[in-house]
C-alpha positions as CSV (number, residue, x, y, z in Angstrom):
1,M,-0.2,44.0,-20.8
2,V,-2.8,42.7,-23.4
3,V,-5.9,41.2,-21.9
4,Y,-8.4,39.0,-23.8
5,T,-11.5,41.1,-24.6
6,P,-14.4,38.7,-24.9
7,R,-17.5,39.5,-26.9
8,T,-20.6,40.0,-24.6
9,P,-23.5,37.7,-25.4
10,T,-26.6,39.6,-26.4
11,R,-28.6,38.3,-23.4
12,Q,-26.2,40.2,-21.0
13,P,-27.7,43.5,-19.7
14,P,-25.9,46.4,-21.4
15,D,-25.6,48.4,-18.2
16,H,-23.1,46.0,-16.6
17,S,-19.6,47.4,-17.4
18,R,-16.9,44.9,-18.5
19,G,-14.3,47.0,-16.8
20,A,-11.0,48.6,-18.0
21,C,-9.4,45.3,-18.6
22,G,-12.1,43.8,-20.8
23,V,-13.5,41.5,-18.1
24,A,-16.7,41.7,-16.2
25,P,-15.5,43.0,-12.8
26,V,-19.0,42.8,-11.2
27,P,-21.3,39.8,-11.2
28,H,-24.4,40.4,-13.3
29,R,-27.5,41.3,-11.4
30,V,-26.1,40.5,-8.0
31,G,-27.6,43.3,-5.9
32,A,-30.7,42.9,-3.8
33,R,-31.3,39.4,-5.0
34,L,-28.3,38.2,-3.1
35,I,-29.7,39.7,0.1
36,Q,-33.1,38.1,-0.5
37,S,-31.4,34.7,-1.0
38,V,-29.6,35.1,2.3
39,Q,-32.9,35.8,4.1
40,H,-34.4,32.7,2.3
41,C,-31.5,30.6,3.7
42,R,-32.3,31.8,7.2
43,D,-36.0,31.0,6.8
44,L,-35.0,27.4,6.2
45,L,-33.1,27.1,9.5
46,P,-35.7,25.1,11.3
47,L,-35.6,22.5,8.5
48,I,-31.8,22.2,8.2
49,E,-29.2,21.5,10.8
50,R,-28.5,24.9,12.2
51,D,-24.7,24.8,12.6
52,S,-23.9,23.9,9.0
53,M,-26.7,26.2,7.8
54,S,-25.4,29.0,9.9
55,D,-21.9,28.7,8.4
56,H,-23.4,28.7,5.0
57,A,-25.6,31.6,5.8
58,D,-22.6,33.5,7.1
59,L,-20.8,32.6,3.9
60,V,-23.6,33.8,1.7
61,Q,-24.0,37.0,3.8
62,S,-20.3,37.8,3.5
63,F,-20.3,37.1,-0.2
64,S,-23.4,39.3,-0.6
65,E,-21.8,42.2,1.3
66,G,-18.6,41.8,-0.7
67,V,-20.5,42.0,-4.0
68,R,-22.5,45.0,-2.8
69,A,-19.3,46.8,-1.9
70,W,-17.8,45.8,-5.2
71,E,-20.7,47.3,-7.1
72,E,-20.3,50.5,-5.2
73,G,-16.6,50.6,-6.2
74,K,-15.4,49.8,-2.6
75,I,-12.8,47.3,-3.7
76,S,-11.0,47.1,-0.4
77,T,-14.3,46.4,1.5
78,A,-15.3,43.9,-1.1
79,R,-12.0,42.0,-0.8
80,T,-12.3,42.0,3.0
81,N,-15.6,40.2,2.7
82,F,-14.3,37.8,0.1
83,N,-11.3,37.0,2.2
84,W,-13.7,36.2,5.1
85,C,-15.6,33.9,2.8
86,V,-12.5,31.8,2.0
87,H,-11.7,31.9,5.8
88,L,-15.1,30.4,6.4
89,S,-14.6,27.8,3.6
90,D,-11.4,27.3,1.9
91,E,-13.4,25.5,-0.8
92,A,-15.6,28.5,-1.7
93,C,-14.6,28.6,-5.3
94,D,-16.7,31.6,-6.2
95,A,-15.1,33.6,-3.4
96,W,-11.7,32.8,-4.8
97,R,-12.9,33.8,-8.2
98,A,-14.1,37.1,-6.8
99,L,-10.8,37.7,-5.1
100,A,-9.0,37.0,-8.4
101,A,-11.4,39.3,-10.3
102,T,-10.7,42.2,-7.8
103,E,-6.9,42.1,-8.0
104,M,-6.0,45.7,-8.5
105,D,-3.0,47.9,-8.9
106,G,-4.5,51.3,-8.6
107,A,-7.2,51.5,-11.2
108,T,-5.7,48.6,-13.2
109,H,-7.1,45.1,-13.0
110,M,-4.4,42.6,-12.4
111,P,-4.1,38.9,-13.2
112,A,-5.0,36.3,-10.5
113,T,-2.2,35.2,-8.2
114,L,-0.8,31.7,-8.6
115,D,-2.2,30.9,-5.1
116,Q,-5.7,32.0,-6.1
117,I,-5.6,30.0,-9.3
118,E,-4.4,26.9,-7.4
119,K,-7.2,27.3,-4.8
120,M,-9.8,27.7,-7.6
121,W,-8.5,24.6,-9.2
122,R,-8.5,22.6,-6.0
123,C,-12.2,23.5,-5.3
124,R,-13.3,23.7,-9.0
125,F,-16.1,21.2,-8.2
126,N,-17.8,23.9,-6.2
127,Y,-17.6,26.3,-9.2
128,G,-20.7,28.4,-9.5
129,K,-22.4,26.9,-6.4
130,L,-22.2,30.1,-4.3
131,L,-23.5,32.2,-7.2
132,T,-26.4,29.8,-8.0
133,D,-27.3,29.6,-4.3
134,V,-28.1,33.3,-4.5
135,G,-29.9,32.9,-7.9
136,H,-27.2,33.8,-10.4
137,P,-25.5,32.1,-13.3
138,A,-22.3,30.3,-12.5
139,G,-20.3,32.4,-15.0
140,D,-21.2,35.8,-13.6
141,I,-17.7,36.5,-12.4
142,S,-14.8,36.9,-14.7
143,G,-11.2,37.6,-13.9
144,I,-8.0,37.3,-15.8
145,F,-4.9,35.2,-15.6
146,S,-1.3,35.6,-16.9
147,T,-0.1,33.2,-19.6
148,G,3.5,34.1,-19.0
149,L,3.9,34.7,-22.7
150,W,4.6,38.1,-24.3
151,D,2.7,39.9,-21.4
152,I,-0.6,38.3,-22.5
153,S,-3.4,37.7,-20.0
154,W,-6.6,35.8,-20.7
155,K,-10.1,35.8,-19.3
156,M,-11.1,33.5,-16.4
157,C,-14.9,33.0,-16.4
158,T,-15.8,29.4,-17.1
159,R,-14.7,26.3,-15.2
160,A,-12.8,25.3,-18.3
161,D,-10.9,28.7,-18.0
162,I,-9.8,27.6,-14.5
163,A,-8.3,24.5,-16.0
164,L,-6.4,26.7,-18.6
165,A,-5.2,29.0,-15.9
166,Y,-4.0,26.1,-13.7
167,A,-2.2,24.6,-16.7
168,F,-0.3,27.8,-17.2
169,V,0.6,27.7,-13.4
170,M,2.0,24.2,-14.0
171,M,4.0,25.5,-16.9
172,E,5.4,28.2,-14.8
173,R,6.5,25.6,-12.2
174,G,7.9,23.3,-14.9
175,E,5.4,20.5,-14.1
176,W,4.7,19.7,-17.7
177,D,3.0,16.3,-17.3
178,Q,0.5,17.9,-14.9
179,A,0.0,20.8,-17.2
180,E,-0.8,18.4,-20.0
181,K,-3.1,16.4,-17.8
182,T,-4.9,19.5,-16.6
183,M,-5.7,20.5,-20.2
184,S,-8.1,17.5,-20.4
185,E,-10.6,19.7,-18.5
186,A,-10.3,22.6,-20.8
187,N,-12.8,23.3,-23.6
188,S,-11.3,21.7,-26.8
189,S,-13.7,23.6,-29.0
190,V,-12.2,27.0,-28.0
191,P,-9.2,28.2,-30.1
192,F,-7.3,29.4,-27.1
193,T,-7.3,25.9,-25.6
194,H,-5.2,24.9,-28.6
195,I,-2.9,27.8,-27.9
196,A,-2.5,26.6,-24.4
197,H,-1.6,23.1,-25.7
198,A,0.9,24.7,-28.1
199,A,2.4,26.8,-25.2
200,I,3.3,23.6,-23.3
201,H,5.4,22.4,-26.2
202,Y,6.6,25.9,-27.2
203,R,8.1,26.5,-23.7
204,T,9.7,23.0,-23.8
205,Q,10.8,23.5,-27.4
206,R,9.0,20.5,-28.8
207,W,8.6,22.2,-32.2
208,G,6.8,19.5,-34.1
209,D,4.1,19.4,-31.4
210,V,3.8,23.2,-31.5
211,L,3.0,23.0,-35.2
212,H,0.4,20.3,-34.6
213,H,-1.5,22.3,-32.0
214,C,-1.3,25.5,-34.0
215,E,-2.9,23.9,-37.1
216,S,-6.5,24.9,-36.2
217,T,-5.9,28.3,-34.8
218,S,-4.6,30.3,-37.8
219,T,-8.2,31.2,-38.7
220,A,-9.6,31.4,-35.1
221,V,-12.8,33.4,-34.5
222,Q,-13.8,35.4,-31.4
223,H,-15.7,33.7,-28.6
224,T,-17.8,35.2,-25.7
225,V,-16.8,34.9,-22.1
226,Y,-18.9,31.8,-22.0
227,D,-16.8,30.2,-24.8
228,V,-19.5,30.5,-27.5
229,P,-18.6,31.8,-30.9
230,T,-19.8,35.3,-31.5
231,D,-22.7,35.8,-33.9
232,S,-20.5,37.9,-36.2
233,R,-17.7,35.3,-36.1
234,E,-15.1,38.0,-36.4
235,P,-11.4,36.9,-36.5
236,D,-9.7,36.5,-33.1
237,F,-6.6,38.5,-34.1
238,L,-4.8,37.9,-30.8
239,V,-5.2,34.1,-31.0
240,Q,-4.2,34.2,-34.7
241,A,-1.1,36.3,-33.9
242,M,0.0,34.0,-31.0
243,S,-0.5,31.0,-33.3
244,S,1.5,32.6,-36.1
245,L,4.3,33.5,-33.7
246,M,4.6,30.0,-32.2
247,A,4.2,28.1,-35.4
248,G,6.5,30.5,-37.3
249,E,9.2,30.1,-34.8
250,A,8.8,26.3,-34.7
251,L,9.3,26.2,-38.5
252,C,12.4,28.3,-38.3
253,R,13.8,26.2,-35.4
254,L,13.4,23.2,-37.6
255,E,15.2,25.0,-40.4
256,R,12.1,25.5,-42.5
257,Y,13.0,29.1,-42.8
258,E,11.0,30.4,-45.7
259,S,7.8,28.8,-44.5
260,G,8.6,30.1,-41.0
261,I,9.1,33.7,-42.2
262,Q,5.8,33.5,-44.2
263,R,4.0,32.3,-41.0
264,L,5.6,35.0,-38.9
265,R,4.3,37.9,-41.0
266,N,0.9,37.9,-39.4
267,A,2.4,38.2,-35.9
268,I,4.9,40.9,-37.1
269,D,2.0,43.0,-38.3
270,F,0.0,42.5,-35.1
271,S,-0.5,45.6,-32.9
272,H,0.8,44.2,-29.7
273,A,4.5,45.2,-29.3
274,A,5.8,42.1,-27.5
275,I,4.3,39.7,-30.1
276,S,5.3,41.8,-33.1
277,G,8.8,42.4,-31.7
278,H,9.5,38.8,-30.9
279,A,8.2,37.6,-34.3
280,A,10.4,40.2,-36.1
281,Y,13.4,39.0,-34.0
282,V,12.9,35.4,-35.1
283,A,12.3,36.4,-38.7
284,G,15.5,38.5,-38.6
285,L,17.5,35.5,-37.6
286,A,15.8,33.3,-40.1
287,Y,16.7,35.7,-42.9
288,R,20.3,35.6,-41.5
289,A,20.3,31.8,-41.8
290,I,19.3,31.9,-45.4
291,G,21.8,34.6,-46.3
292,D,19.5,37.5,-46.8
293,T,21.6,40.0,-44.9
294,S,19.5,43.1,-45.9
295,S,16.2,41.7,-44.7
296,S,17.8,40.4,-41.5
297,K,19.1,43.8,-40.5
298,E,15.7,45.4,-41.4
299,M,13.8,42.9,-39.3
300,L,16.1,43.0,-36.3
301,A,16.0,46.8,-36.3
302,Y,12.2,46.7,-36.4
303,A,12.2,44.1,-33.5
304,Q,14.3,46.5,-31.4
305,S,11.9,49.3,-32.1
306,R,9.0,47.2,-30.8
307,V,10.4,45.6,-27.7
308,N,13.5,46.0,-25.5
309,L,15.1,42.5,-25.2
310,H,18.8,41.7,-24.6
311,E,18.8,38.9,-27.2
312,I,17.7,41.4,-29.9
313,A,20.5,43.8,-29.1
314,Q,22.9,40.8,-29.0
315,A,21.7,39.6,-32.5
316,I,22.2,43.1,-33.9
317,D,25.7,43.5,-32.5
318,D,27.0,40.0,-33.3
319,E,26.5,38.8,-36.9
320,N,27.4,35.3,-35.8
321,F,24.4,35.1,-33.4
322,E,21.9,32.6,-34.7
323,L,18.8,30.6,-33.8
324,D,19.3,27.4,-31.9
325,I,18.1,24.9,-34.4
326,T,17.2,21.2,-34.1
327,S,15.2,18.5,-35.8
328,E,12.3,16.3,-34.9
329,E,14.7,13.4,-34.9
330,M,16.8,15.0,-32.2
331,I,13.8,16.0,-30.1
332,G,12.6,12.4,-30.3
333,K,15.9,11.2,-28.8
334,R,15.6,13.3,-25.6
335,G,16.3,11.4,-22.4
336,D,13.5,13.4,-20.8
337,K,10.6,14.3,-23.0
338,W,10.3,17.8,-21.6
339,D,14.0,18.6,-20.9
340,K,15.8,20.3,-23.9
341,S,19.1,19.7,-22.2
342,T,18.7,15.9,-22.6
343,E,18.4,16.3,-26.4
344,P,21.4,15.4,-28.6
345,D,23.0,18.5,-30.2
346,L,22.1,18.8,-33.9
347,S,25.3,20.4,-34.9
348,E,27.4,17.7,-33.1
349,S,25.2,15.0,-34.7
350,R,25.7,16.5,-38.1
351,A,29.4,17.0,-37.5
352,E,29.7,13.3,-36.8
353,Q,27.8,12.4,-39.9
354,A,29.8,15.0,-41.9
355,D,33.1,13.5,-40.8
356,S,32.0,10.1,-42.1
357,R,30.6,11.6,-45.2
358,R,33.7,13.8,-45.9
359,D,35.9,10.7,-46.3
360,D,33.4,9.3,-48.8
361,L,33.2,12.6,-50.7
362,L,37.0,12.8,-51.0
363,M,37.2,9.3,-52.3
364,E,34.4,10.0,-54.8
365,A,36.2,13.2,-55.9
366,D,39.5,11.3,-56.4
367,A,37.8,8.5,-58.3
368,E,35.9,10.8,-60.6
369,L,38.9,12.9,-61.3
370,D,41.0,9.8,-62.2
371,S,38.3,8.5,-64.5
372,F,38.5,11.6,-66.8
373,I,40.4,11.1,-70.0
374,G,43.2,13.5,-70.5
375,M,43.1,16.8,-68.7
376,E,46.4,16.1,-67.0
377,S,47.1,19.7,-66.3
378,V,43.7,20.2,-64.7
379,K,44.1,17.1,-62.6
380,H,47.5,18.3,-61.4
381,Q,46.1,21.7,-60.4
382,I,43.3,20.2,-58.5
383,K,45.7,17.9,-56.6
384,K,47.7,20.9,-55.7
385,L,44.6,22.7,-54.5
386,K,43.7,19.7,-52.3
387,A,47.3,19.4,-51.0
388,R,47.4,23.1,-50.1
389,T,44.1,22.9,-48.2
390,K,45.1,19.8,-46.2
391,A,48.5,21.3,-45.3
392,A,46.9,24.5,-44.2
393,Q,44.4,22.6,-42.0
394,A,47.3,20.6,-40.5
395,R,49.2,23.8,-39.7
396,K,46.2,25.3,-38.1
397,E,45.7,22.1,-36.0
398,M,49.4,22.6,-34.9
399,G,48.7,26.1,-33.7
400,L,50.7,27.7,-36.5
401,N,49.8,30.8,-38.4
402,V,47.6,30.2,-41.4
403,E,46.5,33.0,-43.7
404,S,42.9,33.0,-44.9
405,V,42.7,32.2,-48.6
406,S,39.8,32.8,-51.0
407,Q,38.5,29.5,-52.4
408,H,36.8,31.0,-55.5
409,I,38.1,29.7,-58.8
410,L,38.2,30.7,-62.5
411,F,37.9,28.0,-65.1
412,T,39.2,29.2,-68.5
413,G,39.1,27.3,-71.8
414,P,36.9,26.3,-74.7
415,P,33.5,24.7,-74.3
416,G,33.0,21.0,-73.9
417,T,36.2,20.4,-72.0
418,G,34.7,19.2,-68.7
419,K,34.4,22.4,-66.8
420,T,30.9,21.7,-65.4
421,T,32.0,18.1,-64.5
422,I,35.1,19.3,-62.8
423,A,33.0,21.9,-60.9
424,R,31.0,19.0,-59.4
425,V,34.3,17.3,-58.4
426,I,35.4,20.6,-56.7
427,G,32.0,20.6,-54.8
428,K,32.8,17.1,-53.5
429,L,36.4,18.0,-52.8
430,Y,35.6,21.2,-50.9
431,A,32.8,19.5,-48.9
432,G,35.1,16.6,-48.1
433,L,37.8,19.0,-46.9
434,G,35.2,20.9,-44.8
435,I,35.6,24.1,-46.7
436,I,31.8,24.1,-47.4
437,P,29.1,22.1,-45.6
438,D,27.4,20.7,-48.7
439,N,28.7,19.3,-52.0
440,K,25.8,20.8,-54.0
441,V,26.7,22.7,-57.2
442,I,24.2,25.2,-58.5
443,E,24.8,25.5,-62.2
444,T,23.8,28.9,-63.6
445,G,24.1,31.3,-66.5
446,R,23.2,34.9,-67.4
447,P,19.4,34.2,-67.5
448,D,19.5,33.1,-63.9
449,F,20.8,36.5,-62.8
450,V,19.7,39.2,-65.3
451,G,16.2,40.5,-65.4
452,N,14.6,42.8,-67.9
453,T,13.2,45.5,-65.6
454,V,14.7,47.9,-63.1
455,G,15.3,46.1,-59.8
456,S,14.6,42.6,-61.0
457,T,18.2,41.7,-61.6
458,G,19.1,42.3,-58.0
459,L,16.3,40.1,-56.8
460,K,17.0,37.3,-59.2
461,S,20.7,37.4,-58.4
462,R,20.2,37.2,-54.6
463,E,17.7,34.4,-55.0
464,V,20.0,32.2,-57.1
465,I,22.9,32.9,-54.7
466,K,20.7,32.0,-51.7
467,K,20.2,28.6,-53.3
468,A,23.9,28.0,-53.6
469,L,24.8,29.0,-50.0
470,G,26.7,26.2,-48.3
471,G,27.9,24.9,-51.6
472,V,29.3,25.9,-55.0
473,L,27.8,28.5,-57.4
474,F,29.0,27.6,-60.9
475,I,28.5,30.3,-63.5
476,D,29.1,28.9,-67.0
477,E,29.9,31.3,-69.8
478,A,30.2,33.9,-67.1
479,Y,31.5,36.6,-69.6
480,A,27.9,36.8,-70.9
481,L,26.8,38.4,-67.6
482,V,28.0,41.8,-68.8
483,Q,27.6,42.2,-72.5
484,D,29.1,44.8,-74.8
485,T,26.3,47.0,-76.1
486,G,28.3,48.1,-79.1
487,T,29.1,51.8,-79.0
488,G,32.4,52.4,-77.3
489,Q,32.1,49.0,-75.7
490,Q,29.5,50.4,-73.2
491,K,28.5,47.8,-70.6
492,D,24.8,46.8,-70.1
493,A,23.3,48.1,-66.8
494,F,21.4,45.0,-65.9
495,G,24.5,42.8,-66.3
496,Q,26.6,45.2,-64.3
497,E,24.1,45.1,-61.5
498,A,24.3,41.3,-61.5
499,I,28.1,41.5,-61.1
500,D,27.9,44.1,-58.4
501,V,25.4,41.9,-56.4
502,I,27.6,38.8,-56.9
503,V,30.7,40.6,-55.6
504,A,28.8,41.9,-52.6
505,E,27.3,38.5,-51.7
506,M,30.7,36.8,-52.1
507,E,32.0,39.0,-49.4
508,N,28.8,38.6,-47.2
509,H,29.1,34.8,-47.4
510,R,32.8,34.3,-47.8
511,D,32.8,31.4,-45.4
512,N,29.7,29.7,-46.8
513,L,29.9,30.0,-50.6
514,V,32.4,29.1,-53.3
515,V,31.9,30.7,-56.7
516,I,33.4,29.2,-59.9
517,M,33.2,31.3,-63.1
518,A,33.9,29.6,-66.4
519,G,34.5,30.8,-70.0
520,Y,37.1,31.7,-72.6
521,D,40.2,33.2,-71.0
522,R,40.0,36.5,-73.0
523,D,36.3,36.9,-72.2
524,I,36.8,36.2,-68.5
525,E,39.5,38.9,-68.4
526,R,37.0,41.3,-69.9
527,L,34.5,40.4,-67.3
528,L,36.9,40.8,-64.4
529,A,37.5,44.4,-65.6
530,T,33.9,45.3,-65.1
531,N,34.2,45.4,-61.3
532,E,37.3,46.5,-59.3
533,G,36.6,44.0,-56.5
534,L,36.0,41.0,-58.8
535,K,39.4,40.0,-59.9
536,G,40.9,40.0,-56.4
537,R,38.3,37.5,-55.3
538,F,39.6,34.9,-57.7
539,P,43.2,34.1,-56.8
540,R,43.1,30.7,-58.6
541,K,42.7,29.9,-62.3
542,I,42.5,26.4,-63.8
543,E,43.0,26.3,-67.6
544,F,41.2,23.7,-69.7
545,M,42.7,22.8,-73.1
546,S,41.1,21.5,-76.3
547,Y,41.1,17.7,-76.5
548,T,43.8,16.0,-78.7
549,P,42.8,13.5,-81.5
550,S,43.9,10.6,-79.2
551,E,41.7,12.0,-76.3
552,I,38.7,12.4,-78.7
553,W,39.0,8.8,-79.6
554,M,39.4,7.6,-76.0
555,I,36.3,9.6,-75.0
556,A,34.3,8.2,-77.9
557,E,35.3,4.7,-77.0
558,Q,34.5,5.2,-73.4
559,M,31.0,6.7,-74.2
560,A,30.2,3.8,-76.5
561,S,31.3,1.2,-74.0
562,Q,29.1,2.8,-71.3
563,R,26.2,2.4,-73.7
564,G,27.1,-1.3,-74.4
565,A,28.3,-0.5,-77.9
566,F,31.7,-0.9,-79.6
567,F,33.3,0.3,-82.8
568,E,34.5,-2.0,-85.6
569,N,38.1,-1.9,-86.7
570,G,39.1,1.2,-88.7
571,V,37.0,3.7,-86.8
572,E,39.9,4.7,-84.5
573,E,42.2,5.7,-87.4
574,Y,39.5,7.4,-89.3
575,L,38.3,9.5,-86.3
576,K,41.8,10.6,-85.3
577,E,42.6,11.6,-88.9
578,Q,39.4,13.7,-89.2
579,V,40.1,15.5,-85.9
580,R,43.7,16.1,-86.8
581,E,43.1,17.1,-90.4
582,V,39.8,19.0,-90.1
583,L,38.8,19.8,-86.6
584,M,42.2,21.1,-85.5
585,T,42.0,23.7,-88.3
586,R,40.7,27.2,-87.6
587,D,37.6,28.9,-88.9
588,S,37.4,32.5,-90.3
589,K,37.5,33.9,-86.7
590,G,40.6,32.1,-85.9
591,E,38.9,29.5,-83.6
592,M,39.7,25.8,-83.9
593,L,36.7,23.9,-85.2
594,I,37.0,21.3,-82.4
595,N,36.2,24.2,-80.0
596,V,33.4,25.4,-82.2
597,A,32.0,21.9,-82.2
598,G,32.3,21.7,-78.4
599,N,35.0,19.1,-77.8
600,G,33.3,16.6,-75.5
601,R,29.9,17.6,-76.8
602,F,31.1,16.9,-80.3
603,V,32.1,13.4,-79.3
604,R,28.7,12.8,-77.7
605,N,26.9,14.0,-80.9
606,L,29.1,11.8,-83.0
607,V,28.5,8.7,-80.8
608,E,24.7,9.3,-80.6
609,G,24.5,10.1,-84.3
610,S,26.4,6.9,-85.2
611,E,24.1,4.8,-83.1
612,E,21.1,6.2,-85.0
613,E,22.8,5.2,-88.3
614,R,23.5,1.8,-86.9
615,D,19.9,1.3,-85.8
616,L,18.6,2.3,-89.2
617,R,21.0,-0.1,-90.8
618,I,20.2,-3.1,-88.7
619,V,16.4,-2.6,-89.1
620,D,16.9,-2.6,-92.8
621,L,19.2,-5.6,-92.6
622,A,16.6,-7.6,-90.5
623,E,13.9,-6.8,-93.0
624,T,16.1,-7.8,-96.0
625,R,16.9,-11.1,-94.3
626,G,13.3,-11.6,-93.2
627,V,14.3,-12.2,-89.6
628,R,13.7,-10.5,-86.2
629,I,16.3,-8.0,-85.0
630,P,17.4,-10.3,-82.0
631,D,18.1,-13.0,-84.6
632,L,20.9,-10.9,-86.0
633,G,22.9,-11.6,-82.8
634,E,24.3,-9.2,-80.1
635,R,27.5,-8.2,-81.9
636,E,25.7,-7.3,-85.1
637,V,23.1,-5.3,-83.2
638,M,25.6,-3.4,-81.0
639,T,28.5,-2.7,-83.4
640,I,29.0,0.8,-84.8
641,T,30.6,0.5,-88.2
642,L,33.0,2.8,-90.0
643,S,30.2,3.6,-92.4
644,D,28.0,4.6,-89.5
645,V,30.7,7.0,-88.2
646,Q,31.5,8.4,-91.6
647,T,27.9,9.3,-92.4
648,T,27.5,11.0,-89.0
649,M,30.9,12.8,-89.3
650,D,30.0,14.2,-92.8
651,R,26.7,15.6,-91.4
652,L,28.4,17.2,-88.4
653,L,31.3,18.7,-90.4
654,A,28.9,20.2,-92.9
655,K,27.2,21.9,-90.0
656,Y,30.4,23.3,-88.5
657,L,32.1,24.2,-91.8
658,G,28.8,25.9,-92.8
């Protein structure tokens, strides 16, 4: 058990021990002065109604004898007197405080009982009266109370502390409105008060409110037993650790995993085993959620070494064990503010949204695929992919046997033939079919994976894969990941490490990641040979072909139309002829010039270059005629002439023919 250890104010006599638990077990300076005060009370008897004064005198006498026994270490005798005090007056708040402060288990000070705290709360308006009657400060007794969180107890000295203690009793009983109401009597300037506020929402899993109440406690400083900041203003590491744990878990439960892990670090490093262990447990599951398997295992193992909890062992044994996540929107829809069971299930809500979204994604994928010019073979292969998946899902629904099939794909073919665009269609298709939860496509290349120092490649590779989890990781020109270094076709070590990480992560996240690798067929084959497990993970290959002269023309016409432009007569025949006669020929390396030019990228360059020629021409024409450009008319301003295209073609061919 960890007990709050308050800083003693400098005015407190140094010879009064604070006890083994860090609380002041004996009232300050309560010896002979108490007895003198009792005698003083008796001297007043002629002046005050004797019955009531007699009861009060007996109360003070018993309290005095209890304190004297307490000072002498006779705890049992002291408690007998304090019990007699509360028998004489059930509203003797200080006697209840003394009973709470003398709760012992052998030599160990124990937290106040729930009954003692409730009695103190009921008679809190008598706080300090018995002590002041005998000439002592109201705060000269300090006990402890249990928070019910991670075996943490807190000091109970001031009247505001009684409010805190009672609020925790209300939490224990599930009376959340009363707990929140009670907090109005706590000292809002004390950091632990904000921890108590946060605890109400932490225990009812109102995560947004937890974050709100933890805002001011991350830099908390120590306070005395009297709730005054210490002169040194040293950090209150316990409060800071509790704040970090609650806020960090709240962030993770709201799926803000990286921020949550960062916030949990302070709690993980804290010396108290229960706080450290629980924080490591939450961080381990957060790492699991973002796909960092190695860090997850490390954190869960550390958590188990710090604290023995069933859920930690369960998380280690079951890789599918995960945090119960929600959103502030779901929390706001609870039927009962405090009851988690009345909250809509986030996964069910998302599933309903996903079902609706999936239909939209499938329609979008089909529309985009149909809009592509040419690529009939590619379209056919994608339709077969869709059909196979839907048929397998139907068989599974019928209870028939369905073999698990890897969904990773190889795209082979020359550049500029629509591989990146088709990857985005696959993302929508797979999300629409429910294969992956998100239609995001993370487009990458060698620089995103390969570092230039030992160890950096693995870190970069895992980071980019983490971003793609739940969607598609598209690696363009994938063959560049592992490059030939020259002599004996030796492979580069950094690139090889990247491939090894990719293969491992594909296995670790086989149900939450689709990888598409693209490149020339011969280069992709060379890449597959660099790792024995790589080729087997890509059962499906889609081949992309160079565009034909007719397809080049249709793409150019489509691009121009999308930009509001159009070609004059004669451009179509000229463009097809140039593609057929020049771009379909091969260079010195045996590669068709259309592939060197980039197929679709060549068309874009041609259209954009022709527009530049057109704009130069119409500006000159307007100046020659002495008119404004709008005066030329829309058709003149938007038409791309044969001359515009020829000038641009000559410039591009000169570049590719070199």
